[in-house]
Residue, then its C-alpha position, 0 to 999 in steps of 0.5 A: m433103081r437103087r440108092f446104095p447099089k451094094k451089089p452090081r447091077n445087072g450086067e454090071e462087074v465091080g472092078g471089071g474097070h470102064f467107065v461111060f460119062r458124057r461131057g457136057d455140053s457148055t463146059g465139056r467136063i464131065r460130071p460123074c453120078m455117085w455110084p458110075f456103072e462099072h463095065p464088065s469089059y472094053d464093048s460092053a462099054l462101048v456098046e452102051a455109050a452107042r446107045l446113050h447118045k443115041e437116047h439122048g445126045g452129046t457126046f458120051e466116051v468111055f472110060v479104062r481103069v489104067g492104075r491101081v494102088e492098094a493099102l498095104e497091110a498091117g507086116e507088109 
């Protein structure tokens, strides 16, 4: 895997807003990686969560972006 994925990885959609994260077994906390994979749809993320659970065990959850705030351009 590339260390700095400037372009979307296979199956990824930057801005898609759907993420899969694993909950820690003892802490229940989420520790995302530096470049989390962004799924294009809820269904895509759910399929990946199920695949990861089957392969690694543990608890995987799908998170969805629900809001967005952008900086205003100069003059706005």
